[in-house]
A tleap script that builds the chain and sets N, CA, C and O, in Angstrom:
source leaprc.protein.ff14SB
mol = sequence {
  NMET ASN LEU VAL GLU ASP ILE LYS VAL LYS
  GLN ARG TYR ASP TYR ILE VAL ASP ASN VAL
  ILE ALA ASP GLY VAL LEU ALA ARG THR VAL
  LEU MET PRO LYS GLY ASP ILE VAL VAL GLY
  GLU LYS HIE LYS GLY GLU THR ILE ASN ILE
  LEU ILE ARG GLY GLU LEU LYS VAL LEU VAL
  ASN GLY GLU VAL ILE HIE ILE LYS ALA PRO
  TYR MET VAL LYS SER LYS ALA ASN THR ARG
  LYS ILE ALA TYR ILE ILE GLU ASP THR VAL
  TRP THR SER ILE HIE ARG VAL THR SER THR
  ASN LEU ASP ASP ILE GLU ASP GLU VAL ILE
  ILE LYS THR SER ASP GLU ASP LEU VAL LYS
  GLU LEU LYS GLN ILE ASN MET LYS GLU LEU
  GLN TRP LEU CGLY
}
set mol.1.N position { -0.930 6.891 -22.961 }
set mol.1.CA position { -0.205 6.183 -21.921 }
set mol.1.C position { -1.061 5.032 -21.412 }
set mol.1.O position { -2.231 5.229 -21.086 }
set mol.2.N position { -0.495 3.841 -21.340 }
set mol.2.CA position { -1.156 2.704 -20.726 }
set mol.2.C position { -0.690 2.642 -19.278 }
set mol.2.O position { 0.424 2.199 -18.997 }
set mol.3.N position { -1.544 3.088 -18.358 }
set mol.3.CA position { -1.155 3.250 -16.963 }
set mol.3.C position { -0.623 1.956 -16.366 }
set mol.3.O position { 0.383 1.974 -15.657 }
set mol.4.N position { -1.283 0.834 -16.641 }
set mol.4.CA position { -0.857 -0.435 -16.057 }
set mol.4.C position { 0.550 -0.796 -16.491 }
set mol.4.O position { 1.363 -1.188 -15.654 }
set mol.5.N position { 0.859 -0.679 -17.755 }
set mol.5.CA position { 2.171 -1.098 -18.237 }
set mol.5.C position { 3.250 -0.069 -17.943 }
set mol.5.O position { 4.436 -0.400 -17.952 }
set mol.6.N position { 2.855 1.188 -17.679 }
set mol.6.CA position { 3.836 2.223 -17.384 }
set mol.6.C position { 4.190 2.318 -15.904 }
set mol.6.O position { 5.138 3.013 -15.537 }
set mol.7.N position { 3.431 1.619 -15.044 }
set mol.7.CA position { 3.733 1.667 -13.612 }
set mol.7.C position { 5.067 0.982 -13.360 }
set mol.7.O position { 5.278 -0.166 -13.751 }
set mol.8.N position { 5.950 1.697 -12.709 }
set mol.8.CA position { 7.236 1.117 -12.314 }
set mol.8.C position { 7.025 0.459 -10.959 }
set mol.8.O position { 6.829 1.139 -9.952 }
set mol.9.N position { 7.065 -0.867 -10.942 }
set mol.9.CA position { 6.814 -1.592 -9.705 }
set mol.9.C position { 8.087 -1.588 -8.877 }
set mol.9.O position { 9.116 -2.124 -9.289 }
set mol.10.N position { 8.002 -0.977 -7.708 }
set mol.10.CA position { 9.131 -0.963 -6.789 }
set mol.10.C position { 8.875 -1.998 -5.707 }
set mol.10.O position { 7.726 -2.294 -5.378 }
set mol.11.N position { 9.934 -2.538 -5.164 }
set mol.11.CA position { 9.802 -3.478 -4.070 }
set mol.11.C position { 9.521 -2.709 -2.791 }
set mol.11.O position { 9.887 -1.540 -2.672 }
set mol.12.N position { 8.874 -3.358 -1.841 }
set mol.12.CA position { 8.498 -2.671 -0.607 }
set mol.12.C position { 9.699 -2.119 0.141 }
set mol.12.O position { 9.583 -1.098 0.820 }
set mol.13.N position { 10.859 -2.777 0.030 }
set mol.13.CA position { 12.033 -2.285 0.751 }
set mol.13.C position { 12.570 -0.986 0.159 }
set mol.13.O position { 13.446 -0.358 0.755 }
set mol.14.N position { 12.069 -0.573 -0.992 }
set mol.14.CA position { 12.435 0.736 -1.537 }
set mol.14.C position { 11.803 1.866 -0.729 }
set mol.14.O position { 12.268 3.004 -0.790 }
set mol.15.N position { 10.742 1.561 0.029 }
set mol.15.CA position { 9.988 2.583 0.739 }
set mol.15.C position { 10.034 2.452 2.257 }
set mol.15.O position { 9.932 3.461 2.955 }
set mol.16.N position { 10.185 1.243 2.788 }
set mol.16.CA position { 10.098 1.039 4.234 }
set mol.16.C position { 11.198 1.814 4.945 }
set mol.16.O position { 12.375 1.722 4.599 }
set mol.17.N position { 10.784 2.574 5.942 }
set mol.17.CA position { 11.770 3.301 6.744 }
set mol.17.C position { 11.799 2.830 8.190 }
set mol.17.O position { 12.777 3.074 8.897 }
set mol.18.N position { 10.735 2.155 8.647 }
set mol.18.CA position { 10.738 1.706 10.039 }
set mol.18.C position { 9.689 0.624 10.261 }
set mol.18.O position { 8.603 0.660 9.681 }
set mol.19.N position { 10.036 -0.345 11.115 }
set mol.19.CA position { 9.113 -1.373 11.594 }
set mol.19.C position { 9.188 -1.370 13.107 }
set mol.19.O position { 10.278 -1.419 13.678 }
set mol.20.N position { 8.038 -1.312 13.761 }
set mol.20.CA position { 7.989 -1.396 15.218 }
set mol.20.C position { 6.988 -2.499 15.566 }
set mol.20.O position { 5.855 -2.506 15.084 }
set mol.21.N position { 7.433 -3.433 16.416 }
set mol.21.CA position { 6.578 -4.534 16.838 }
set mol.21.C position { 6.386 -4.423 18.340 }
set mol.21.O position { 7.355 -4.309 19.090 }
set mol.22.N position { 5.117 -4.457 18.784 }
set mol.22.CA position { 4.817 -4.393 20.209 }
set mol.22.C position { 3.540 -5.178 20.491 }
set mol.22.O position { 2.489 -4.904 19.913 }
set mol.23.N position { 3.645 -6.140 21.373 }
set mol.23.CA position { 2.479 -6.857 21.886 }
set mol.23.C position { 1.551 -7.367 20.776 }
set mol.23.O position { 0.338 -7.163 20.831 }
set mol.24.N position { 2.129 -8.029 19.771 }
set mol.24.CA position { 1.323 -8.622 18.711 }
set mol.24.C position { 0.860 -7.666 17.633 }
set mol.24.O position { -0.053 -7.983 16.870 }
set mol.25.N position { 1.479 -6.495 17.561 }
set mol.25.CA position { 1.108 -5.497 16.551 }
set mol.25.C position { 2.363 -5.014 15.827 }
set mol.25.O position { 3.366 -4.680 16.458 }
set mol.26.N position { 2.294 -4.981 14.499 }
set mol.26.CA position { 3.364 -4.410 13.677 }
set mol.26.C position { 2.886 -3.076 13.131 }
set mol.26.O position { 1.814 -2.991 12.532 }
set mol.27.N position { 3.686 -2.031 13.340 }
set mol.27.CA position { 3.463 -0.738 12.694 }
set mol.27.C position { 4.586 -0.578 11.678 }
set mol.27.O position { 5.753 -0.445 12.046 }
set mol.28.N position { 4.229 -0.591 10.411 }
set mol.28.CA position { 5.214 -0.458 9.324 }
set mol.28.C position { 5.038 0.907 8.687 }
set mol.28.O position { 3.971 1.219 8.158 }
set mol.29.N position { 6.085 1.720 8.738 }
set mol.29.CA position { 6.033 3.084 8.213 }
set mol.29.C position { 6.857 3.172 6.939 }
set mol.29.O position { 7.967 2.647 6.857 }
set mol.30.N position { 6.288 3.848 5.947 }
set mol.30.CA position { 6.968 4.041 4.673 }
set mol.30.C position { 6.975 5.524 4.321 }
set mol.30.O position { 6.070 6.271 4.692 }
set mol.31.N position { 8.008 5.932 3.604 }
set mol.31.CA position { 8.116 7.285 3.070 }
set mol.31.C position { 8.021 7.162 1.562 }
set mol.31.O position { 8.829 6.477 0.935 }
set mol.32.N position { 7.027 7.831 0.977 }
set mol.32.CA position { 6.800 7.744 -0.463 }
set mol.32.C position { 6.937 9.137 -1.068 }
set mol.32.O position { 6.225 10.060 -0.671 }
set mol.33.N position { 7.843 9.292 -2.022 }
set mol.33.CA position { 8.097 10.619 -2.582 }
set mol.33.C position { 7.031 11.093 -3.568 }
set mol.33.O position { 6.388 10.304 -4.260 }
set mol.34.N position { 6.873 12.401 -3.601 }
set mol.34.CA position { 5.953 13.070 -4.513 }
set mol.34.C position { 6.160 12.563 -5.941 }
set mol.34.O position { 7.290 12.422 -6.407 }
set mol.35.N position { 5.047 12.293 -6.621 }
set mol.35.CA position { 5.083 11.909 -8.024 }
set mol.35.C position { 5.119 10.416 -8.271 }
set mol.35.O position { 4.873 9.979 -9.396 }
set mol.36.N position { 5.417 9.617 -7.257 }
set mol.36.CA position { 5.450 8.163 -7.448 }
set mol.36.C position { 4.043 7.595 -7.510 }
set mol.36.O position { 3.120 8.128 -6.893 }
set mol.37.N position { 3.885 6.518 -8.252 }
set mol.37.CA position { 2.702 5.676 -8.194 }
set mol.37.C position { 3.149 4.430 -7.451 }
set mol.37.O position { 4.072 3.738 -7.880 }
set mol.38.N position { 2.496 4.152 -6.349 }
set mol.38.CA position { 2.913 3.079 -5.465 }
set mol.38.C position { 1.863 1.976 -5.481 }
set mol.38.O position { 0.685 2.214 -5.215 }
set mol.39.N position { 2.309 0.778 -5.795 }
set mol.39.CA position { 1.457 -0.400 -5.772 }
set mol.39.C position { 1.816 -1.179 -4.515 }
set mol.39.O position { 2.911 -1.732 -4.411 }
set mol.40.N position { 0.899 -1.218 -3.570 }
set mol.40.CA position { 1.166 -1.874 -2.299 }
set mol.40.C position { 1.004 -3.376 -2.367 }
set mol.40.O position { 0.529 -3.929 -3.359 }
set mol.41.N position { 1.408 -4.018 -1.294 }
set mol.41.CA position { 1.224 -5.456 -1.145 }
set mol.41.C position { -0.240 -5.752 -0.852 }
set mol.41.O position { -0.960 -4.904 -0.323 }
set mol.42.N position { -0.674 -6.953 -1.198 }
set mol.42.CA position { -2.001 -7.416 -0.814 }
set mol.42.C position { -1.844 -8.085 0.549 }
set mol.42.O position { -0.975 -8.938 0.731 }
set mol.43.N position { -2.683 -7.697 1.500 }
set mol.43.CA position { -2.568 -8.199 2.862 }
set mol.43.C position { -3.637 -9.245 3.168 }
set mol.43.O position { -4.768 -9.162 2.689 }
set mol.44.N position { -3.252 -10.222 3.973 }
set mol.44.CA position { -4.155 -11.322 4.319 }
set mol.44.C position { -5.278 -10.887 5.256 }
set mol.44.O position { -6.374 -11.445 5.201 }
set mol.45.N position { -5.026 -9.912 6.102 }
set mol.45.CA position { -6.027 -9.470 7.067 }
set mol.45.C position { -6.362 -8.006 6.902 }
set mol.45.O position { -5.759 -7.299 6.094 }
set mol.46.N position { -7.343 -7.556 7.691 }
set mol.46.CA position { -7.666 -6.134 7.703 }
set mol.46.C position { -6.460 -5.346 8.195 }
set mol.46.O position { -5.665 -5.836 8.997 }
set mol.47.N position { -6.338 -4.122 7.705 }
set mol.47.CA position { -5.205 -3.270 8.048 }
set mol.47.C position { -5.709 -1.872 8.374 }
set mol.47.O position { -6.591 -1.341 7.699 }
set mol.48.N position { -5.142 -1.290 9.411 }
set mol.48.CA position { -5.390 0.121 9.695 }
set mol.48.C position { -4.253 0.898 9.043 }
set mol.48.O position { -3.081 0.580 9.249 }
set mol.49.N position { -4.595 1.906 8.265 }
set mol.49.CA position { -3.621 2.709 7.531 }
set mol.49.C position { -3.724 4.151 8.014 }
set mol.49.O position { -4.813 4.723 8.074 }
set mol.50.N position { -2.576 4.729 8.357 }
set mol.50.CA position { -2.551 6.087 8.882 }
set mol.50.C position { -1.680 6.961 7.986 }
set mol.50.O position { -0.485 6.711 7.832 }
set mol.51.N position { -2.285 7.981 7.401 }
set mol.51.CA position { -1.536 8.973 6.644 }
set mol.51.C position { -1.051 10.015 7.648 }
set mol.51.O position { -1.829 10.843 8.122 }
set mol.52.N position { 0.220 9.966 7.959 }
set mol.52.CA position { 0.801 10.833 8.984 }
set mol.52.C position { 1.148 12.200 8.412 }
set mol.52.O position { 0.911 13.228 9.047 }
set mol.53.N position { 1.712 12.203 7.209 }
set mol.53.CA position { 2.114 13.449 6.553 }
set mol.53.C position { 1.934 13.278 5.063 }
set mol.53.O position { 2.200 12.203 4.525 }
set mol.54.N position { 1.488 14.321 4.391 }
set mol.54.CA position { 1.419 14.289 2.939 }
set mol.54.C position { 0.012 14.327 2.392 }
set mol.54.O position { -0.959 14.610 3.093 }
set mol.55.N position { -0.053 14.028 1.100 }
set mol.55.CA position { -1.317 14.041 0.363 }
set mol.55.C position { -1.199 13.026 -0.760 }
set mol.55.O position { -0.153 12.909 -1.398 }
set mol.56.N position { -2.290 12.286 -0.998 }
set mol.56.CA position { -2.280 11.281 -2.060 }
set mol.56.C position { -3.687 10.960 -2.506 }
set mol.56.O position { -4.667 11.289 -1.838 }
set mol.57.N position { -3.764 10.312 -3.650 }
set mol.57.CA position { -5.000 9.688 -4.107 }
set mol.57.C position { -4.724 8.193 -4.051 }
set mol.57.O position { -3.696 7.720 -4.535 }
set mol.58.N position { -5.663 7.453 -3.449 }
set mol.58.CA position { -5.417 6.030 -3.265 }
set mol.58.C position { -6.660 5.224 -3.628 }
set mol.58.O position { -7.781 5.590 -3.274 }
set mol.59.N position { -6.441 4.132 -4.334 }
set mol.59.CA position { -7.484 3.156 -4.607 }
set mol.59.C position { -7.450 2.172 -3.451 }
set mol.59.O position { -6.491 1.416 -3.294 }
set mol.60.N position { -8.506 2.186 -2.641 }
set mol.60.CA position { -8.584 1.308 -1.471 }
set mol.60.C position { -10.034 0.847 -1.324 }
set mol.60.O position { -10.968 1.639 -1.447 }
set mol.61.N position { -10.199 -0.439 -1.061 }
set mol.61.CA position { -11.541 -1.021 -0.898 }
set mol.61.C position { -12.435 -0.735 -2.097 }
set mol.61.O position { -13.643 -0.554 -1.948 }
set mol.62.N position { -11.835 -0.694 -3.294 }
set mol.62.CA position { -12.604 -0.545 -4.524 }
set mol.62.C position { -12.959 0.863 -4.924 }
set mol.62.O position { -13.677 1.056 -5.906 }
set mol.63.N position { -12.473 1.871 -4.188 }
set mol.63.CA position { -12.770 3.251 -4.582 }
set mol.63.C position { -11.528 4.127 -4.438 }
set mol.63.O position { -10.656 3.859 -3.612 }
set mol.64.N position { -11.464 5.170 -5.250 }
set mol.64.CA position { -10.363 6.127 -5.173 }
set mol.64.C position { -10.775 7.244 -4.222 }
set mol.64.O position { -11.841 7.844 -4.365 }
set mol.65.N position { -9.900 7.511 -3.241 }
set mol.65.CA position { -10.147 8.623 -2.333 }
set mol.65.C position { -8.942 9.565 -2.362 }
set mol.65.O position { -7.799 9.126 -2.495 }
set mol.66.N position { -9.211 10.843 -2.237 }
set mol.66.CA position { -8.165 11.876 -2.202 }
set mol.66.C position { -8.057 12.293 -0.750 }
set mol.66.O position { -9.012 12.816 -0.176 }
set mol.67.N position { -6.883 12.064 -0.144 }
set mol.67.CA position { -6.743 12.328 1.281 }
set mol.67.C position { -5.508 13.169 1.577 }
set mol.67.O position { -4.505 13.126 0.864 }
set mol.68.N position { -5.625 13.937 2.657 }
set mol.68.CA position { -4.523 14.742 3.177 }
set mol.68.C position { -4.334 14.378 4.637 }
set mol.68.O position { -5.292 14.052 5.339 }
set mol.69.N position { -3.088 14.436 5.087 }
set mol.69.CA position { -2.781 14.110 6.483 }
set mol.69.C position { -3.353 15.182 7.398 }
set mol.69.O position { -3.462 16.347 7.013 }
set mol.70.N position { -3.708 14.790 8.581 }
set mol.70.CA position { -3.756 13.426 9.111 }
set mol.70.C position { -5.046 12.730 8.684 }
set mol.70.O position { -6.092 13.363 8.544 }
set mol.71.N position { -4.951 11.394 8.478 }
set mol.71.CA position { -6.109 10.636 8.012 }
set mol.71.C position { -5.903 9.162 8.338 }
set mol.71.O position { -4.776 8.669 8.294 }
set mol.72.N position { -6.987 8.454 8.665 }
set mol.72.CA position { -6.928 7.008 8.875 }
set mol.72.C position { -7.993 6.340 8.030 }
set mol.72.O position { -9.087 6.872 7.841 }
set mol.73.N position { -7.646 5.139 7.513 }
set mol.73.CA position { -8.604 4.346 6.754 }
set mol.73.C position { -8.321 2.872 7.026 }
set mol.73.O position { -7.169 2.456 7.150 }
set mol.74.N position { -9.392 2.096 7.114 }
set mol.74.CA position { -9.251 0.650 7.282 }
set mol.74.C position { -9.341 0.014 5.903 }
set mol.74.O position { -10.243 0.332 5.128 }
set mol.75.N position { -8.414 -0.881 5.595 }
set mol.75.CA position { -8.525 -1.635 4.348 }
set mol.75.C position { -8.905 -3.065 4.684 }
set mol.75.O position { -8.434 -3.636 5.668 }
set mol.76.N position { -9.764 -3.631 3.853 }
set mol.76.CA position { -10.263 -4.980 4.050 }
set mol.76.C position { -9.171 -6.009 3.759 }
set mol.76.O position { -8.169 -5.705 3.110 }
set mol.77.N position { -9.380 -7.214 4.243 }
set mol.77.CA position { -8.481 -8.320 3.912 }
set mol.77.C position { -8.483 -8.526 2.404 }
set mol.77.O position { -9.486 -8.280 1.734 }
set mol.78.N position { -7.348 -8.982 1.877 }
set mol.78.CA position { -7.198 -9.300 0.454 }
set mol.78.C position { -7.320 -8.052 -0.426 }
set mol.78.O position { -7.762 -8.134 -1.572 }
set mol.79.N position { -6.926 -6.900 0.117 }
set mol.79.CA position { -7.003 -5.628 -0.603 }
set mol.79.C position { -5.605 -5.142 -0.967 }
set mol.79.O position { -4.689 -5.175 -0.145 }
set mol.80.N position { -5.456 -4.692 -2.202 }
set mol.80.CA position { -4.213 -4.049 -2.639 }
set mol.80.C position { -4.496 -2.570 -2.796 }
set mol.80.O position { -5.459 -2.183 -3.457 }
set mol.81.N position { -3.661 -1.744 -2.190 }
set mol.81.CA position { -3.816 -0.298 -2.329 }
set mol.81.C position { -2.864 0.194 -3.426 }
set mol.81.O position { -1.723 -0.256 -3.533 }
set mol.82.N position { -3.368 1.129 -4.231 }
set mol.82.CA position { -2.560 1.748 -5.278 }
set mol.82.C position { -2.701 3.251 -5.089 }
set mol.82.O position { -3.813 3.772 -5.013 }
set mol.83.N position { -1.563 3.949 -5.013 }
set mol.83.CA position { -1.626 5.373 -4.686 }
set mol.83.C position { -0.789 6.205 -5.644 }
set mol.83.O position { 0.263 5.778 -6.120 }
set mol.84.N position { -1.289 7.402 -5.912 }
set mol.84.CA position { -0.513 8.436 -6.592 }
set mol.84.C position { -0.145 9.453 -5.518 }
set mol.84.O position { -1.024 10.013 -4.863 }
set mol.85.N position { 1.149 9.691 -5.337 }
set mol.85.CA position { 1.645 10.534 -4.255 }
set mol.85.C position { 1.700 11.986 -4.734 }
set mol.85.O position { 2.496 12.330 -5.608 }
set mol.86.N position { 0.852 12.826 -4.159 }
set mol.86.CA position { 0.762 14.232 -4.541 }
set mol.86.C position { 1.823 15.062 -3.815 }
set mol.86.O position { 2.445 15.938 -4.416 }
set mol.87.N position { 2.028 14.788 -2.529 }
set mol.87.CA position { 3.083 15.422 -1.725 }
set mol.87.C position { 3.863 14.305 -1.035 }
set mol.87.O position { 3.321 13.230 -0.776 }
set mol.88.N position { 5.142 14.564 -0.737 }
set mol.88.CA position { 5.910 13.571 0.018 }
set mol.88.C position { 5.053 13.071 1.170 }
set mol.88.O position { 4.449 13.859 1.898 }
set mol.89.N position { 5.006 11.755 1.325 }
set mol.89.CA position { 4.042 11.133 2.228 }
set mol.89.C position { 4.703 10.191 3.212 }
set mol.89.O position { 5.615 9.444 2.859 }
set mol.90.N position { 4.239 10.230 4.445 }
set mol.90.CA position { 4.589 9.247 5.463 }
set mol.90.C position { 3.308 8.479 5.778 }
set mol.90.O position { 2.298 9.068 6.163 }
set mol.91.N position { 3.363 7.159 5.611 }
set mol.91.CA position { 2.198 6.287 5.730 }
set mol.91.C position { 2.559 5.137 6.648 }
set mol.91.O position { 3.607 4.516 6.475 }
set mol.92.N position { 1.714 4.844 7.618 }
set mol.92.CA position { 1.938 3.712 8.513 }
set mol.92.C position { 0.777 2.738 8.401 }
set mol.92.O position { -0.388 3.131 8.471 }
set mol.93.N position { 1.106 1.459 8.225 }
set mol.93.CA position { 0.117 0.384 8.218 }
set mol.93.C position { 0.266 -0.416 9.499 }
set mol.93.O position { 1.377 -0.722 9.931 }
set mol.94.N position { -0.865 -0.749 10.097 }
set mol.94.CA position { -0.892 -1.486 11.357 }
set mol.94.C position { -1.443 -2.885 11.092 }
set mol.94.O position { -2.519 -3.042 10.517 }
set mol.95.N position { -0.682 -3.908 11.524 }
set mol.95.CA position { -1.055 -5.307 11.301 }
set mol.95.C position { -1.017 -6.079 12.610 }
set mol.95.O position { -0.138 -5.851 13.440 }
set mol.96.N position { -1.963 -6.988 12.800 }
set mol.96.CA position { -1.908 -7.935 13.915 }
set mol.96.C position { -0.957 -9.049 13.507 }
set mol.96.O position { -1.073 -9.583 12.404 }
set mol.97.N position { -0.006 -9.416 14.389 }
set mol.97.CA position { 0.991 -10.447 14.087 }
set mol.97.C position { 1.178 -11.367 15.285 }
set mol.97.O position { 0.831 -11.025 16.415 }
set mol.98.N position { 1.742 -12.556 15.009 }
set mol.98.CA position { 2.041 -13.490 16.093 }
set mol.98.C position { 3.539 -13.651 16.309 }
set mol.98.O position { 3.965 -14.209 17.320 }
set mol.99.N position { 4.339 -13.166 15.364 }
set mol.99.CA position { 5.794 -13.318 15.430 }
set mol.99.C position { 6.460 -11.974 15.693 }
set mol.99.O position { 5.849 -10.918 15.530 }
set mol.100.N position { 7.720 -12.034 16.100 }
set mol.100.CA position { 8.522 -10.811 16.202 }
set mol.100.C position { 9.632 -10.812 15.159 }
set mol.100.O position { 10.421 -9.869 15.088 }
set mol.101.N position { 9.697 -11.861 14.353 }
set mol.101.CA position { 10.691 -11.996 13.291 }
set mol.101.C position { 10.107 -11.434 11.994 }
set mol.101.O position { 9.065 -11.899 11.533 }
set mol.102.N position { 10.774 -10.435 11.403 }
set mol.102.CA position { 10.213 -9.764 10.222 }
set mol.102.C position { 10.011 -10.700 9.037 }
set mol.102.O position { 9.041 -10.540 8.297 }
set mol.103.N position { 10.899 -11.673 8.835 }
set mol.103.CA position { 10.714 -12.624 7.733 }
set mol.103.C position { 9.453 -13.459 7.945 }
set mol.103.O position { 8.694 -13.687 7.004 }
set mol.104.N position { 9.230 -13.911 9.172 }
set mol.104.CA position { 8.021 -14.675 9.484 }
set mol.104.C position { 6.782 -13.806 9.349 }
set mol.104.O position { 5.742 -14.266 8.876 }
set mol.105.N position { 6.891 -12.555 9.762 }
set mol.105.CA position { 5.764 -11.630 9.651 }
set mol.105.C position { 5.390 -11.413 8.191 }
set mol.105.O position { 4.205 -11.345 7.861 }
set mol.106.N position { 6.382 -11.303 7.312 }
set mol.106.CA position { 6.095 -11.144 5.874 }
set mol.106.C position { 5.202 -12.288 5.393 }
set mol.106.O position { 4.220 -12.061 4.686 }
set mol.107.N position { 5.548 -13.517 5.780 }
set mol.107.CA position { 4.750 -14.685 5.375 }
set mol.107.C position { 3.366 -14.661 6.014 }
set mol.107.O position { 2.392 -15.105 5.406 }
set mol.108.N position { 3.278 -14.151 7.220 }
set mol.108.CA position { 2.027 -14.115 7.961 }
set mol.108.C position { 1.060 -13.051 7.424 }
set mol.108.O position { -0.153 -13.260 7.430 }
set mol.109.N position { 1.582 -11.936 6.969 }
set mol.109.CA position { 0.757 -10.766 6.651 }
set mol.109.C position { 0.501 -10.588 5.154 }
set mol.109.O position { -0.583 -10.152 4.765 }
set mol.110.N position { 1.477 -10.917 4.313 }
set mol.110.CA position { 1.422 -10.567 2.888 }
set mol.110.C position { 1.029 -11.755 2.025 }
set mol.110.O position { 1.496 -12.874 2.238 }
set mol.111.N position { 0.163 -11.500 1.044 }
set mol.111.CA position { -0.162 -12.477 0.018 }
set mol.111.C position { 0.868 -12.298 -1.087 }
set mol.111.O position { 0.881 -11.269 -1.763 }
set mol.112.N position { 1.722 -13.282 -1.275 }
set mol.112.CA position { 2.805 -13.183 -2.269 }
set mol.112.C position { 2.216 -13.183 -3.677 }
set mol.112.O position { 1.328 -13.974 -3.996 }
set mol.113.N position { 2.729 -12.277 -4.516 }
set mol.113.CA position { 2.276 -12.140 -5.896 }
set mol.113.C position { 3.493 -11.951 -6.791 }
set mol.113.O position { 4.340 -11.102 -6.515 }
set mol.114.N position { 3.587 -12.729 -7.853 }
set mol.114.CA position { 4.683 -12.543 -8.807 }
set mol.114.C position { 4.430 -11.265 -9.602 }
set mol.114.O position { 3.299 -10.785 -9.679 }
set mol.115.N position { 5.497 -10.717 -10.195 }
set mol.115.CA position { 5.334 -9.513 -11.019 }
set mol.115.C position { 4.357 -9.761 -12.166 }
set mol.115.O position { 3.563 -8.886 -12.510 }
set mol.116.N position { 4.416 -10.954 -12.756 }
set mol.116.CA position { 3.525 -11.290 -13.871 }
set mol.116.C position { 2.063 -11.306 -13.406 }
set mol.116.O position { 1.190 -10.763 -14.082 }
set mol.117.N position { 1.803 -11.925 -12.260 }
set mol.117.CA position { 0.440 -11.960 -11.738 }
set mol.117.C position { -0.025 -10.567 -11.315 }
set mol.117.O position { -1.208 -10.247 -11.431 }
set mol.118.N position { 0.899 -9.739 -10.827 }
set mol.118.CA position { 0.555 -8.375 -10.447 }
set mol.118.C position { 0.081 -7.583 -11.665 }
set mol.118.O position { -0.924 -6.876 -11.589 }
set mol.119.N position { 0.794 -7.694 -12.783 }
set mol.119.CA position { 0.390 -6.989 -14.006 }
set mol.119.C position { -0.984 -7.471 -14.453 }
set mol.119.O position { -1.819 -6.660 -14.853 }
set mol.120.N position { -1.233 -8.779 -14.391 }
set mol.120.CA position { -2.552 -9.315 -14.755 }
set mol.120.C position { -3.631 -8.741 -13.841 }
set mol.120.O position { -4.705 -8.360 -14.306 }
set mol.121.N position { -3.347 -8.683 -12.556 }
set mol.121.CA position { -4.300 -8.143 -11.589 }
set mol.121.C position { -4.591 -6.674 -11.871 }
set mol.121.O position { -5.747 -6.255 -11.837 }
set mol.122.N position { -3.559 -5.894 -12.146 }
set mol.122.CA position { -3.751 -4.466 -12.411 }
set mol.122.C position { -4.579 -4.242 -13.671 }
set mol.122.O position { -5.357 -3.290 -13.738 }
set mol.123.N position { -4.421 -5.102 -14.661 }
set mol.123.CA position { -5.194 -4.971 -15.899 }
set mol.123.C position { -6.681 -5.239 -15.665 }
set mol.123.O position { -7.522 -4.773 -16.434 }
set mol.124.N position { -7.009 -5.985 -14.609 }
set mol.124.CA position { -8.407 -6.297 -14.317 }
set mol.124.C position { -9.096 -5.209 -13.498 }
set mol.124.O position { -10.324 -5.175 -13.419 }
set mol.125.N position { -8.312 -4.322 -12.890 }
set mol.125.CA position { -8.890 -3.235 -12.104 }
set mol.125.C position { -9.534 -2.236 -13.057 }
set mol.125.O position { -9.043 -2.019 -14.165 }
set mol.126.N position { -10.607 -1.644 -12.633 }
set mol.126.CA position { -11.316 -0.660 -13.425 }
set mol.126.C position { -10.359 0.471 -13.820 }
set mol.126.O position { -9.944 1.257 -12.968 }
set mol.127.N position { -10.013 0.553 -15.089 }
set mol.127.CA position { -9.036 1.545 -15.552 }
set mol.127.C position { -9.522 2.969 -15.334 }
set mol.127.O position { -8.708 3.871 -15.137 }
set mol.128.N position { -10.824 3.189 -15.365 }
set mol.128.CA position { -11.353 4.527 -15.103 }
set mol.128.C position { -10.940 4.972 -13.701 }
set mol.128.O position { -10.542 6.120 -13.501 }
set mol.129.N position { -11.037 4.054 -12.727 }
set mol.129.CA position { -10.631 4.388 -11.363 }
set mol.129.C position { -9.138 4.690 -11.303 }
set mol.129.O position { -8.726 5.652 -10.655 }
set mol.130.N position { -8.332 3.883 -11.968 }
set mol.130.CA position { -6.881 4.109 -11.933 }
set mol.130.C position { -6.518 5.435 -12.583 }
set mol.130.O position { -5.599 6.109 -12.118 }
set mol.131.N position { -7.206 5.826 -13.636 }
set mol.131.CA position { -6.884 7.080 -14.306 }
set mol.131.C position { -7.137 8.280 -13.404 }
set mol.131.O position { -6.520 9.330 -13.585 }
set mol.132.N position { -8.034 8.137 -12.437 }
set mol.132.CA position { -8.286 9.230 -11.496 }
set mol.132.C position { -7.131 9.420 -10.537 }
set mol.132.O position { -7.045 10.448 -9.866 }
set mol.133.N position { -6.232 8.432 -10.461 }
set mol.133.CA position { -5.097 8.573 -9.562 }
set mol.133.C position { -4.135 9.671 -10.017 }
set mol.133.O position { -3.634 10.443 -9.199 }
set mol.134.N position { -3.882 9.735 -11.320 }
set mol.134.CA position { -2.862 10.639 -11.821 }
set mol.134.C position { -3.366 11.978 -12.229 }
set mol.134.O position { -2.586 12.823 -12.668 }
savepdb mol mol.pdb
quit
């Protein structure tokens, strides 16, 4: 199996279940089902990530960690998280924002990547690390 080419890339709206904006902060919560491999967006700034429920292995900040809820981790700017979902998972990412409009926030927070560039990026990641996900 070639993990990079076998990953089914889902759009973020396949997972988002709630967005809450308060006083310059966006809390975006997603529900990710057991067995999925999830390739997250690359974010422009640092992000606080909270595993509320579930269990997963995630490549974050250049290393794979195996975590169970409850758990928090900070991801650096320009970081893409890739996760293998071991148990149904509820995950919330916290972002600093200046807008209350979700379309504007997308432009403010996310580094846009085409599917073609995403595949190229995934091929450059240490495959040994990715294999530990599954």
